[in-house]
TIVEXPA-805313 format. One record per residue (C-alpha): x, y, z; residue in one letter; residue number from 1. Coordinates in steps of 0.25 Angstrom, whole numbers, plus 5000, padded with zeros to 4 digits. Layout:
BEGIN
+------+-------+------+-------+-------+
: east : north :   up : vexse : dokol :
+------+-------+------+-------+-------+
:    X :     Y :    Z :     A :   NUM :
...
+------+-------+------+-------+-------+
//
This chain:
BEGIN
+------+-------+------+-------+-------+
: east : north :   up : vexse : dokol :
+------+-------+------+-------+-------+
: 4923 :  4947 : 5050 :     X :     1 :
: 4914 :  4957 : 5044 :     X :     2 :
: 4920 :  4967 : 5036 :     X :     3 :
: 4919 :  4981 : 5041 :     X :     4 :
: 4910 :  4990 : 5035 :     X :     5 :
: 4911 :  5003 : 5044 :     X :     6 :
: 4917 :  5014 : 5039 :     X :     7 :
: 4930 :  5018 : 5047 :     X :     8 :
: 4937 :  5031 : 5042 :     X :     9 :
: 4948 :  5030 : 5052 :     X :    10 :
: 4952 :  5016 : 5049 :     X :    11 :
: 4953 :  5018 : 5035 :     X :    12 :
: 4963 :  5031 : 5036 :     X :    13 :
: 4971 :  5023 : 5046 :     X :    14 :
: 4971 :  5012 : 5034 :     X :    15 :
: 4976 :  5022 : 5024 :     X :    16 :
: 4986 :  5028 : 5033 :     X :    17 :
: 4992 :  5014 : 5036 :     X :    18 :
: 4992 :  5012 : 5021 :     X :    19 :
: 4996 :  5025 : 5017 :     X :    20 :
: 5008 :  5024 : 5028 :     X :    21 :
: 5013 :  5011 : 5023 :     X :    22 :
: 5014 :  5016 : 5008 :     X :    23 :
: 5020 :  5028 : 5012 :     X :    24 :
: 5030 :  5021 : 5022 :     X :    25 :
: 5033 :  5009 : 5013 :     X :    26 :
: 5034 :  5019 : 5001 :     X :    27 :
: 5045 :  5027 : 5009 :     X :    28 :
: 5052 :  5015 : 5014 :     X :    29 :
: 5054 :  5009 : 4999 :     X :    30 :
: 5057 :  5022 : 4993 :     X :    31 :
: 5069 :  5023 : 5004 :     X :    32 :
: 5072 :  5007 : 5002 :     X :    33 :
: 5074 :  5009 : 4987 :     X :    34 :
: 5081 :  5021 : 4988 :     X :    35 :
: 5090 :  5017 : 4997 :     X :    36 :
: 5093 :  5003 : 4994 :     X :    37 :
: 5096 :  5007 : 4980 :     X :    38 :
: 5105 :  5018 : 4985 :     X :    39 :
: 5113 :  5012 : 4995 :     X :    40 :
: 5114 :  4997 : 4990 :     X :    41 :
: 5115 :  4997 : 4975 :     X :    42 :
: 5123 :  5010 : 4974 :     X :    43 :
: 5113 :  5017 : 4966 :     X :    44 :
: 5112 :  5033 : 4964 :     X :    45 :
: 5102 :  5041 : 4971 :     X :    46 :
: 5094 :  5042 : 4958 :     X :    47 :
: 5093 :  5028 : 4956 :     X :    48 :
: 5090 :  5025 : 4970 :     X :    49 :
: 5078 :  5036 : 4969 :     X :    50 :
: 5075 :  5027 : 4956 :     X :    51 :
: 5073 :  5015 : 4965 :     X :    52 :
: 5065 :  5023 : 4975 :     X :    53 :
: 5054 :  5028 : 4964 :     X :    54 :
: 5048 :  5014 : 4964 :     X :    55 :
: 5044 :  5013 : 4979 :     X :    56 :
: 5040 :  5028 : 4979 :     X :    57 :
: 5030 :  5026 : 4966 :     X :    58 :
: 5024 :  5014 : 4974 :     X :    59 :
: 5022 :  5020 : 4986 :     X :    60 :
: 5017 :  5034 : 4979 :     X :    61 :
: 5007 :  5026 : 4969 :     X :    62 :
: 5002 :  5018 : 4982 :     X :    63 :
: 5000 :  5030 : 4991 :     X :    64 :
: 4994 :  5038 : 4979 :     X :    65 :
: 4984 :  5027 : 4976 :     X :    66 :
: 4981 :  5024 : 4990 :     X :    67 :
: 4977 :  5039 : 4992 :     X :    68 :
: 4965 :  5036 : 4984 :     X :    69 :
: 4962 :  5021 : 4980 :     X :    70 :
: 4967 :  5013 : 4992 :     X :    71 :
: 4962 :  5000 : 4986 :     X :    72 :
: 4971 :  5002 : 4974 :     X :    73 :
: 4982 :  5006 : 4984 :     X :    74 :
: 4980 :  4994 : 4991 :     X :    75 :
: 4981 :  4984 : 4978 :     X :    76 :
: 4993 :  4991 : 4975 :     X :    77 :
: 5000 :  4988 : 4989 :     X :    78 :
: 4995 :  4973 : 4987 :     X :    79 :
: 5000 :  4972 : 4973 :     X :    80 :
: 5013 :  4978 : 4978 :     X :    81 :
: 5014 :  4968 : 4990 :     X :    82 :
: 5011 :  4957 : 4979 :     X :    83 :
: 5021 :  4964 : 4969 :     X :    84 :
: 5032 :  4962 : 4981 :     X :    85 :
: 5029 :  4948 : 4984 :     X :    86 :
: 5031 :  4944 : 4969 :     X :    87 :
: 5043 :  4951 : 4969 :     X :    88 :
: 5049 :  4944 : 4981 :     X :    89 :
: 5045 :  4930 : 4975 :     X :    90 :
: 5051 :  4934 : 4961 :     X :    91 :
: 5065 :  4939 : 4966 :     X :    92 :
: 5065 :  4928 : 4977 :     X :    93 :
: 5066 :  4937 : 4990 :     X :    94 :
: 5074 :  4932 : 5002 :     X :    95 :
: 5066 :  4929 : 5015 :     X :    96 :
: 5072 :  4941 : 5021 :     X :    97 :
: 5068 :  4950 : 5009 :     X :    98 :
: 5054 :  4945 : 5010 :     X :    99 :
: 5053 :  4948 : 5026 :     X :   100 :
: 5058 :  4962 : 5021 :     X :   101 :
: 5049 :  4965 : 5008 :     X :   102 :
: 5037 :  4960 : 5017 :     X :   103 :
: 5040 :  4968 : 5029 :     X :   104 :
: 5042 :  4981 : 5021 :     X :   105 :
: 5035 :  4979 : 5008 :     X :   106 :
: 5024 :  4968 : 5007 :     X :   107 :
: 5017 :  4970 : 5021 :     X :   108 :
: 5017 :  4985 : 5021 :     X :   109 :
: 5010 :  4985 : 5007 :     X :   110 :
: 5000 :  4975 : 5011 :     X :   111 :
: 4996 :  4982 : 5023 :     X :   112 :
: 4996 :  4995 : 5016 :     X :   113 :
: 4987 :  4987 : 5006 :     X :   114 :
: 4978 :  4982 : 5016 :     X :   115 :
: 4977 :  4996 : 5023 :     X :   116 :
: 4974 :  5003 : 5010 :     X :   117 :
: 4963 :  4992 : 5007 :     X :   118 :
: 4956 :  4994 : 5020 :     X :   119 :
: 4956 :  5009 : 5019 :     X :   120 :
: 4950 :  5007 : 5005 :     X :   121 :
: 4940 :  4998 : 5011 :     X :   122 :
: 4936 :  5007 : 5022 :     X :   123 :
: 4935 :  5018 : 5012 :     X :   124 :
: 4924 :  5010 : 5005 :     X :   125 :
: 4918 :  5007 : 5017 :     X :   126 :
: 4917 :  5022 : 5021 :     X :   127 :
: 4912 :  5026 : 5008 :     X :   128 :
: 4901 :  5016 : 5008 :     X :   129 :
: 4898 :  5020 : 5022 :     X :   130 :
: 4897 :  5035 : 5018 :     X :   131 :
: 4887 :  5033 : 5007 :     X :   132 :
: 4873 :  5035 : 5009 :     X :   133 :
: 4863 :  5025 : 5008 :     X :   134 :
: 4857 :  5022 : 4994 :     X :   135 :
: 4842 :  5021 : 4993 :     X :   136 :
: 4842 :  5016 : 4979 :     X :   137 :
: 4844 :  5001 : 4984 :     X :   138 :
: 4831 :  5001 : 4991 :     X :   139 :
: 4823 :  4998 : 4979 :     X :   140 :
: 4811 :  5007 : 4981 :     X :   141 :
+------+-------+------+-------+-------+
//
């Protein structure tokens, strides 16, 4: 199958929206989960629980912010994050149910968002090449 080289800005925008939705939605889910889990199950104070929620908040803000300007770097961050979660699971020896939950709510959404950011960055490059005027310098006159 040949690689597509036609500029499709509508497709690029859908890929961006999918990636941004997954980053925002996943960030909100993990912020709430980190706060509520610590507050409800570890009898932590509100301040300690907010401190736990700061980690996923920071990660989501960084990835979202980077994704606004450099989608290729955001995709690398998401792929690295997915790999880090896999390593974390092997190091602490998660049970199969924990693997299933983490794959469902963290690993797969990060991979899908990373792929969507990568595809949007690729389409951005295709559109920038298509918009460039043809140069006569390569004709060897």
